[in-house]
C-alpha positions in Angstrom: -82.0 73.5 22.9 -81.2 69.6 23.6 -80.9 66.0 22.0 -83.3 64.7 24.4 -86.5 66.8 24.9 -89.0 64.7 26.6 -92.3 66.9 26.2 -91.8 66.8 22.6 -89.6 65.7 19.7 -87.0 68.3 18.5 -88.4 69.4 15.0 -86.4 69.0 11.7 -85.3 72.6 11.6 -84.1 72.7 15.2 -82.2 69.5 14.7 -80.7 71.1 11.2 -80.0 74.2 13.6 -77.9 71.5 15.9 -76.2 69.8 13.0 -75.1 73.3 11.2 -73.5 74.0 14.5 -71.8 70.8 15.1 -70.5 71.0 11.6 -69.2 75.2 12.5 -67.3 73.4 15.4 -65.7 71.2 13.0 -65.7 71.8 9.6 -65.2 69.4 7.0 -63.3 70.5 3.8 -63.1 69.3 0.7 -59.8 67.8 1.2 -60.0 67.1 4.9 -59.5 63.4 6.7 -63.1 62.6 7.5 -64.1 60.5 10.8 -64.4 57.1 9.9 -64.1 57.2 6.3 -61.4 54.9 5.9 -61.5 51.9 7.9 -58.9 49.9 6.9 -58.8 48.2 3.6 -62.7 48.0 4.0 -63.7 51.6 4.5 -66.9 53.5 3.7 -65.0 55.5 0.6 -63.3 52.4 -0.5 -67.0 50.4 -0.3 -68.5 53.6 -2.0 -65.9 54.3 -4.9 -66.8 50.5 -5.8 -70.0 51.2 -6.6 -69.6 54.2 -8.5 -66.7 52.4 -10.3 -68.9 49.8 -11.4 -71.5 52.3 -12.9 -69.0 54.4 -14.5 -67.5 51.5 -16.4 -70.8 50.4 -17.6 -71.7 53.7 -18.9 -68.5 54.0 -20.8 -66.7 56.4 -18.4 -62.6 56.9 -19.4 -60.6 57.3 -15.7 -58.5 59.9 -14.9 -55.0 60.8 -12.9 -57.1 61.9 -10.0 -58.5 58.3 -8.9 -62.4 60.0 -9.3 -65.3 58.8 -10.9 -68.4 60.0 -11.8 -72.0 58.1 -11.0 -75.4 58.2 -10.4 -76.5 60.6 -13.6 -80.0 62.5 -14.1 -81.3 65.0 -16.0 -83.9 68.4 -14.6 -85.8 70.0 -16.8 -85.1 74.0 -16.5 -88.4 75.7 -16.2 -88.7 79.4 -16.1 -91.0 81.4 -13.2 -94.2 80.9 -15.2 -93.4 76.9 -15.8 -92.4 76.9 -19.0 -89.4 75.1 -19.9 -86.1 77.2 -21.1 -84.4 75.6 -23.7 -81.8 74.1 -21.0 -81.0 71.1 -19.4 -79.9 70.2 -15.8 -77.3 67.9 -15.3 -76.3 66.3 -12.0 -74.1 63.4 -10.6 -72.1 62.6 -7.9 -68.1 62.1 -8.0 -66.8 59.4 -5.8 -63.2 59.1 -5.3 -61.1 55.7 -2.9 -60.3 58.5 -0.3 -63.3 60.2 0.6 -61.3 63.8 -0.8 -61.8 65.4 -3.9 -58.3 67.4 -5.2 -58.7 70.8 -4.4 -57.8 71.8 -8.1 -60.1 69.6 -9.4 -62.6 71.0 -12.1 -65.9 69.6 -14.2 -67.5 70.7 -16.9 -70.5 69.4 -19.2 -69.7 68.8 -22.5 -72.5 69.1 -25.2 -73.2 68.5 -29.3 -75.6 67.1 -31.4 -73.8 63.5 -32.2 -71.9 61.1 -30.2 -68.3 62.4 -30.0 -68.9 65.9 -31.5 -69.2 68.2 -28.3 -69.2 71.2 -29.6 -69.6 73.3 -26.4 -68.9 72.8 -22.6 -69.9 74.4 -20.3 -68.1 74.6 -16.2 -70.5 72.6 -13.3 -70.1 73.7 -10.0 -68.8 70.8 -7.6 -70.5 70.9 -4.6 -69.9 69.4 -1.0 -72.8 67.7 0.7 -71.9 66.6 4.7 -73.5 65.9 7.6 -73.0 65.1 11.3 -74.9 62.3 12.8 -75.9 61.4 16.6 -74.2 58.3 16.0 -72.0 57.3 18.9 -68.7 56.7 16.7 -70.6 57.3 13.9 -68.9 59.6 11.1 -69.5 62.6 8.9 -71.3 61.6 5.9 -69.4 63.4 2.9 -71.1 63.3 -0.8 -69.8 65.5 -3.7 -72.3 66.6 -6.4 -71.3 68.0 -9.8 -74.2 70.2 -11.0 -74.2 71.9 -14.4 -76.7 73.7 -16.4 -76.4 73.9 -20.2 -78.2 76.6 -21.9 -78.3 78.3 -25.3 -80.2 75.6 -27.0 -82.6 74.7 -28.9 -86.3 73.4 -28.3 -87.2 69.9 -28.9 -84.0 68.8 -30.0 -81.5 65.9 -29.3 -78.3 66.2 -28.0 -75.3 64.1 -26.5 -73.2 65.3 -23.6 -71.0 64.2 -21.3 -69.2 65.1 -18.0 -65.2 65.5 -18.2 -63.3 66.2 -15.0 -60.0 68.6 -15.2 -57.9 65.1 -14.1 -59.1 63.5 -17.7 -61.9 61.3 -16.6 -64.7 61.7 -18.9 -68.1 59.9 -18.7 -69.5 58.1 -21.8 -72.3 59.3 -23.7 -76.0 60.4 -23.1 -78.2 61.5 -24.5 -81.4 63.7 -24.1 -84.2 66.0 -25.8 -84.9 69.6 -25.4 -88.7 70.4 -24.5 -90.8 71.7 -27.6 -91.3 74.5 -28.8 -92.8 77.3 -26.3 -94.5 78.9 -29.1 -96.4 81.9 -28.1 -98.4 82.7 -24.9 -100.4 85.9 -23.6 -104.4 84.0 -25.0 -102.4 82.8 -28.0 -102.8 78.8 -28.7 -99.7 77.3 -30.2 -99.8 77.7 -34.0 -98.2 74.5 -34.5 -99.0 71.9 -31.2 -96.5 69.7 -30.2 -96.1 66.0 -31.2 -97.7 63.0 -29.0 -95.6 62.2 -26.4 -95.3 59.9 -23.3 -94.3 60.5 -19.7 -94.1 57.9 -16.9 -95.0 58.3 -12.9 -94.5 56.0 -9.7 -94.3 57.0 -6.1 -92.0 54.7 -3.3 -89.3 53.4 -5.1 -86.5 52.8 -3.2 -83.5 50.2 -3.8 -83.0 46.4 -4.0 -79.5 46.8 -2.8 -77.9 48.6 -0.1 -74.3 49.3 1.5 -72.9 46.0 2.5 -69.0 46.5 4.1 -68.9 46.1 7.3 -67.3 49.4 7.6 -70.5 51.0 7.3 -71.4 49.5 10.3 -69.5 52.6 12.8 -69.6 52.0 15.8 -70.3 48.1 15.9 -67.6 45.5 16.8 -66.3 44.8 13.8 -66.2 41.1 14.8 -69.2 40.7 15.3 -70.3 42.6 11.5 -68.0 39.8 10.3 -69.6 37.2 11.7 -72.8 38.3 10.9 -71.7 38.8 7.0 -71.6 42.8 7.3 -74.8 43.0 5.5 -77.6 45.2 6.9 -80.6 43.5 7.1 -83.0 43.4 5.0 -85.5 46.3 5.2 -83.4 48.5 7.4 -81.9 50.2 4.1 -83.2 47.9 1.1 -86.6 46.9 -0.1 -86.0 43.5 0.7 -87.8 42.8 3.0 -91.2 41.1 0.4 -93.7 38.7 2.2 -92.4 35.1 1.0 -96.0 35.0 -0.8 -95.5 37.8 -2.7 -96.4 36.4 -6.3 -94.1 38.7 -7.9 -91.3 39.3 -5.5 -91.4 36.7 -2.8 -90.4 33.7 -2.4 -90.1 31.9 -6.2 -92.2 34.9 -7.8 -91.7 36.4 -10.8 -89.9 39.1 -10.6 -87.4 39.6 -6.9 -86.0 43.1 -7.7 -89.2 45.4 -8.8 -87.7 48.7 -8.1 -84.9 47.9 -10.9 -86.9 46.0 -13.1 -89.6 49.2 -13.6 -86.6 51.5 -14.2 -85.8 49.3 -17.1 -89.3 49.4 -18.3 -90.2 52.8 -18.0 -87.5 53.6 -20.7 -89.2 50.8 -22.7 -91.6 53.5 -23.1 -89.3 56.1 -24.8 -90.9 59.1 -21.7 -90.1 62.3 -22.3 -90.3 62.9 -18.1 -90.4 60.8 -15.6 -92.5 62.0 -12.3 -91.2 60.2 -8.7 -94.5 61.3 -6.4 -92.4 61.0 -3.7 -90.6 58.4 -0.9 -87.5 58.4 -3.4 -84.5 56.0 -1.8 -85.4 55.7 1.9 -82.0 56.5 3.1 -84.7 57.6 5.9 -86.4 54.1 6.8 -88.6 55.4 9.2 -90.4 58.1 7.6 -90.7 60.3 10.3 -88.2 63.1 9.8 -87.0 62.4 13.6 -83.4 63.1 14.5 -80.6 60.2 13.2 -79.5 57.6 15.2 -78.5 54.5 13.7 -76.9 52.8 17.1 -79.3 50.0 16.9 -79.3 49.9 12.9 -78.3 46.3 11.9 -81.1 45.5 14.4 -83.4 47.6 11.6 -84.5 50.0 14.4 -83.7 53.6 15.9 -84.4 54.5 19.7 -87.9 55.7 19.8 -88.0 59.4 18.9 -85.6 59.0 16.5 -84.8 57.6 12.9 -82.3 55.5 11.5 -80.1 56.7 8.6 -77.7 55.8 6.0 -77.0 58.6 3.1 -75.0 56.3 1.0 -78.4 54.4 0.2 -78.5 57.9 -2.3 -75.4 56.9 -3.8 -77.3 53.0 -4.4 -80.3 54.8 -6.0 -79.0 57.1 -8.7 -76.7 54.4 -9.8 -79.9 51.9 -10.7 -81.8 54.8 -12.1 -78.8 56.6 -14.1 -79.9 53.8 -17.2 -83.1 55.8 -17.4 -82.3 59.6 -15.7 -79.2 59.8 -17.7 -81.6 60.4 -20.9 -84.4 61.4 -19.4 -85.9 64.6 -16.8 -86.6 63.1 -13.7 -89.3 65.4 -11.5 -89.2 64.5 -8.0 -92.1 65.2 -4.9 -91.3 64.7 -1.5 -92.2 62.3 0.5 -92.4 61.7 4.4 -89.0 59.6 3.9 -87.7 62.6 1.8 -87.8 64.7 5.3 -83.9 63.9 6.2 -83.3 66.6 9.3 -79.3 66.5 9.2 -78.6 69.2 6.8 -78.9 73.0 6.7 -78.8 75.0 3.3 -78.5 78.9 3.7 -78.2 79.8 0.4 -81.5 78.9 -0.6 -83.7 79.8 1.9 -82.1 82.6 4.0 -81.3 80.5 6.9 -80.8 76.9 8.5 -84.8 76.7 8.4 -84.5 73.8 5.1 -87.2 71.1 6.8 -85.3 68.5 6.5 -84.7 69.1 2.6 -81.3 71.0 2.6 -79.5 67.2 1.3 -82.0 67.3 -2.0 -81.0 71.0 -2.4 -77.2 69.2 -3.5 -78.5 65.5 -4.8 -81.5 66.8 -7.2 -81.6 69.6 -9.4 -85.4 71.0 -8.2 -86.6 73.9 -10.0 -86.9 76.2 -7.1 -89.8 78.5 -9.0 -92.1 77.8 -6.5 -92.7 79.6 -2.6 -89.0 80.3 -1.5 -89.4 77.9 1.5 -90.4 75.0 -0.3 -88.0 73.4 -2.2 -89.3 70.5 -3.8 -92.9 72.9 -4.7 -92.1 73.6 -8.2 -94.5 73.9 -12.0 -93.6 73.3 -15.2 -95.0 72.7 -18.9 -94.5 70.2 -21.6 -96.3 70.8 -24.5 -99.8 71.1 -23.6 -99.6 69.3 -20.2 -99.2 72.0 -16.9 -97.3 69.7 -14.1 -97.5 71.0 -10.1 -95.5 69.2 -7.7 -96.6 69.6 -4.4 -95.2 68.8 -1.0 -97.6 66.6 1.1 -95.7 67.1 4.3 -96.9 70.2 4.7 -100.7 69.3 4.5 -101.0 66.0 6.3 -102.9 65.0 9.2 -101.6 61.9 9.4 -97.7 62.5 9.8 -97.8 65.8 11.1 -93.6 66.7 11.5 -93.6 69.0 8.6 -97.5 70.0 8.7 -97.8 74.0 8.2 -94.3 74.9 8.0 -95.0 77.1 4.8 -97.1 79.0 7.1 -99.8 78.7 3.8 -97.3 79.7 1.1 -98.0 76.6 -0.5 -101.2 76.5 -1.2 -101.9 80.1 -2.4 -99.0 79.2 -4.5 -100.8 76.5 -5.9 -104.3 78.5 -6.0 -102.1 81.4 -8.3 -100.6 78.7 -10.1 -103.9 76.9 -11.3 -105.5 80.2 -11.6 -103.1 81.2 -13.9 -103.3 77.6 -16.2 -107.4 78.2 -16.0 -108.1 81.7 -16.6 -104.9 83.5 -17.3 -102.1 84.0 -19.5 -101.6 80.3 -19.7 -104.9 79.4 -20.2 -105.3 79.0 -23.9 -102.0 76.6 -23.6 -102.3 74.1 -21.1 -105.4 71.8 -21.7 -104.1 69.4 -19.0 -103.4 69.9 -15.5 -101.5 67.3 -13.6 -100.2 67.7 -9.3 -98.3 65.0 -8.3 -97.7 64.5 -4.3 -96.9 61.7 -1.8 -99.8 61.2 0.6 -103.1 60.1 -0.8 -105.9 61.9 -1.0 -107.9 59.3 -2.2 -107.1 55.5 -1.2 -108.9 52.7 0.5 -105.4 51.2 1.3 -105.0 49.3 4.9 -101.7 50.9 6.2 -102.7 54.7 5.2 -105.6 55.0 3.2 -106.6 58.3 2.8 -105.3 61.8 4.1 -107.9 64.4 4.9 -105.5 67.0 5.4 -104.3 66.7 1.8 -108.5 65.7 0.7 -109.0 68.7 2.7 -107.1 71.7 1.4 -106.2 70.6 -2.3 -109.7 68.5 -3.4 -111.9 71.9 -3.5 -108.8 73.6 -5.3 -108.8 70.9 -8.0 -112.1 70.5 -8.5 -112.3 74.6 -8.7 -109.8 74.5 -11.6 -110.6 71.0 -13.3 -107.2 69.6 -12.4 -107.4 66.3 -14.8 -105.4 63.8 -12.9 -103.4 63.5 -9.5 -100.8 60.9 -8.8 -99.7 60.0 -5.7 -98.1 57.9 -3.8 -97.3 56.3 0.4 -99.6 53.5 -0.2 -97.9 51.0 -1.8 -99.6 49.5 -4.7 -102.1 50.9 -7.6 -105.3 52.6 -6.9 -107.4 54.7 -9.6 -110.5 56.5 -8.7 -113.6 57.2 -10.4 -113.6 60.8 -11.5 -114.3 62.9 -8.5 -115.7 66.5 -7.5 -115.7 68.3 -4.3 -115.6 64.6 -2.4 -118.2 63.1 -4.5 -117.8 60.5 -7.0 -119.1 62.0 -10.2 -119.6 58.4 -12.6 -118.2 55.2 -13.2 -115.2 54.8 -14.8 -114.5 51.6 -15.4 -111.1 50.5 -17.7 -111.3 51.8 -21.5 -113.3 54.8 -19.9 -113.5 57.9 -21.7 -113.8 60.7 -19.2 -114.2 64.7 -19.8 -112.7 66.3 -16.9 -113.9 69.3 -17.5 -117.4 67.9 -16.5 -116.6 64.7 -15.0 -114.0 66.2 -12.5 -110.7 64.8 -11.1 -109.1 61.4 -11.3 -107.0 60.0 -8.5 -104.2 57.4 -8.6 -102.1 56.2 -6.3 -99.0 54.5 -8.0 -96.9 53.7 -4.8 -96.5 50.4 -6.4 -93.1 51.7 -7.4 -90.9 48.6 -5.8 -91.2 49.6 -2.0 -93.4 46.0 -0.2 -96.8 45.6 -0.6 -99.5 47.1 1.5 -103.0 45.0 1.5 -106.3 46.5 1.1 -108.8 47.0 3.5 -109.5 43.5 5.7 -113.4 42.1 6.4 -115.0 45.0 8.4 -114.1 44.8 12.3 -113.9 46.6 15.0 -110.2 46.9 14.3 -111.8 48.1 10.7 -114.7 50.3 11.6 -117.6 50.9 9.2 -119.1 54.1 10.0 -121.6 55.2 12.2 -124.6 53.8 10.7 -123.5 51.7 8.3 -124.2 47.9 8.5 -122.2 45.9 5.4 -124.1 43.7 3.8 -123.4 41.6 0.8 -119.7 41.9 -0.6 -119.2 44.5 1.7 -118.5 42.0 4.3 -116.0 40.3 2.9 -111.9 41.6 3.5 -111.3 44.7 0.3 -110.0 42.4 -2.9 -108.3 43.6 -6.1 -109.7 44.9 -9.4 -108.1 45.4 -12.6 -108.3 44.0 -15.9 -108.3 40.1 -16.0 -108.2 39.5 -12.3 -109.6 36.3 -11.4 -110.7 35.9 -7.8 -110.7 32.8 -6.2 -114.2 31.4 -6.4 -115.9 33.9 -8.4 -116.0 37.8 -8.2 -117.4 38.4 -4.7 -117.7 35.2 -3.4 -114.1 35.6 -1.2 -113.4 38.8 -1.5 -114.8 42.3 -1.7 -114.4 43.5 -6.0 -116.9 45.8 -5.7 -115.9 49.8 -6.2 -117.8 50.3 -2.8 -115.7 49.9 0.6 -117.8 50.9 4.0 -114.8 50.1 6.3 -112.4 53.0 4.5 -111.1 55.6 6.6 -109.2 58.9 6.4 -106.8 60.9 8.5 -108.3 64.3 10.7 -106.4 66.6 12.6 -108.8 66.0 15.3 -107.4 64.3 18.5 -103.9 65.0 17.4 -101.2 63.3 19.4 -97.4 62.8 20.2 -97.6 58.6 19.2 -95.2 55.9 20.0 -92.8 56.7 17.8 -92.2 60.5 18.8 -93.8 62.5 16.2 -97.2 64.0 16.6 -99.9 62.3 14.3 -103.4 62.6 13.8 -106.4 59.9 14.2 -108.5 57.5 12.0 -112.0 58.5 10.6 -114.0 55.6 10.0 -115.6 56.7 6.2 -117.6 54.8 3.2 -116.6 54.7 -0.4 -117.2 54.5 -3.5 -115.2 55.8 -5.8 -112.4 53.1 -5.9 -112.3 52.1 -9.0 -108.7 49.8 -9.6 -107.0 48.0 -7.2 -103.9 46.3 -7.7 -101.4 45.6 -5.0 -98.2 44.4 -6.7 -95.7 46.3 -8.4 -96.8 48.8 -11.4 -96.3 51.9 -13.0 -98.0 54.2 -15.2 -97.9 55.6 -19.0 -99.5 58.2 -20.3 -99.4 59.3 -23.8 -100.2 62.8 -24.7 -101.9 63.5 -28.5 -102.2 67.6 -28.6 -104.1 69.1 -31.1 -104.6 72.5 -33.4 -107.0 74.6 -31.9 -110.5 73.9 -31.3 -109.9 70.4 -32.1 -109.8 67.4 -29.8 -106.7 66.6 -27.6 -106.2 63.2 -25.3 -104.4 62.4 -22.7 -104.9 58.1 -22.1 -103.3 57.0 -18.6 -102.1 53.1 -19.0 -101.1 51.2 -15.9 -98.6 48.5 -16.4 -98.2 46.0 -14.2 -94.3 44.5 -13.5 -94.5 40.7 -14.5 -97.7 39.7 -13.8 -97.5 36.7 -12.4 -99.0 33.7 -15.3 -98.6 36.7 -18.0 -95.4 35.6 -19.2 -94.4 39.1 -20.6 -92.6 41.6 -18.4 -95.3 43.7 -17.9 -98.8 44.0 -18.5 -101.4 46.1 -18.7 -104.3 46.1 -16.5 -105.9 49.3 -16.7 -106.3 52.2 -19.0 -108.7 55.1 -19.3 -108.6 58.4 -21.8 -109.1 61.9 -21.2 -110.3 64.6 -23.3 -110.5 68.0 -24.0 -111.2 70.9 -26.5 -107.7 72.2 -27.4 -106.4 75.5 -26.4 -110.3 75.7 -24.8 -109.9 74.7 -21.3 -110.0 77.8 -20.5 -112.8 78.5 -17.3 -114.6 81.5 -16.0 -112.8 83.2 -13.0 -114.1 80.7 -10.2 -115.7 82.1 -7.2 
């Protein structure tokens, strides 16, 4: 194997294999000095520590004797194989020191109790070392440490306080979480006492509004030139800060210059019991292709053809950014195209080095691990009367095919099995609502990515057959909601305020890639560059560029005078496997097939998240699932956020079992 193959790009797994061999030749231990970690007083480790120390102090931490701090705490549910959460919680955080290494004897513990300062139990946590060798001249062996502990033996539906303590006396401030409600009984019996009403939140394509700024991060470059440039990564390389100056929210003079940071705080105001992030988490890999890393030109914002820019320390920024919410509420992650990181190997999970770019996530995140063995970000969990499935869209994508097909069908078979269990099997009387979340859109009209035919063809038949209620997507950097869909067709119109009955009406798809990354536009007016399908002649409003469509929107000049504000878009497209070829960026990609759609009900092209209010009911009574779309700092509103859309999905509690579909 070589690193410069001209006939096709290296696969993610080939690159991981190379990286594993490189590390084996020059192993990096917990105490060894790391190449380029200490570059004088402004070294990477010092800059990394300064960031973590500030977060540690803000969270009420107290330092010990070893010069190590704990930052970026985040929680995750611990579901069983069937998805029912155990009375437990997984706690993960980062350990950072000034030297880039940890004392050999350092130990970590999670202390748990029922009140602040009263921690009656203690669980020892693992300290895991994540290292990666990069194809960068003069570059570092990146080194990050994570503490991971699972606290079990808890009571369901109970509030607990916790903190992380190190053996040198370092201790974090107090945080708290609530365990999932009582799972009750299964095997055909609905919960005798339904869960109390609850809310969860969701978004995607988040990133950070900050990036490592110390000159030492610019490894391999002349220090004088870096200093002269201010020692700062250009906006948009490893942060979100390339917003269009005309963006009314994040642009010049806008209402919110840091939407990724703001939305985490706004979600906390909804008191969610969990948060879903549908892929493209932090953008440590800004290219989003899953190709090998090469940061030799990162200060210019580009990498050589067939390579990626990559900066692992963006993860530090992200975890500190979300800690104010994620230390108190479980965050459940799906993976997107910017989350394929072909650096790290992990032989313990997959029985080899074939991690498909997800080896780093196995250290940094607490992925439940109850899905197919070779798909670490595919899993399921149940909360109350809601079943949630995380899907890895990279395995199914026709647009970006770096990882397409890596599961050899295992993921789809597992999804079908899960849906069958939840709709026809032992949990069918427990799970009323089913939510799937993943990255690439099966249904969207956005100019940049629109719909992925690979996802649509694979998932739409399953979701229709097993009556999935809501699909949360990302990838397109805006908010778009469909009317309910069955077998690829709109069944009815569902404007703002509608009540939808998924058992009859079909599946609602919502793209919420509006998590903070600079926005994408909708489709321009029909043209040779944005064609309608053959035989479709645009008339009336469809002759105009696609416009927004949400509660309170006032288009310039009135509806459908300057832009198309209807639900029909005649010049959208979907990605097809037909004509797949390696493109100029170096990865295999499909082709765009024009399509006419009539299902684009709500469109908003700035920053928003969704809050879902679930009201369980006793068997035979009504149960509801209300999806609210909350826009960040809507221009002119004078409010921190504004509700711009609301729909309610309704079912009969305990009676969502369906006949075994053919």
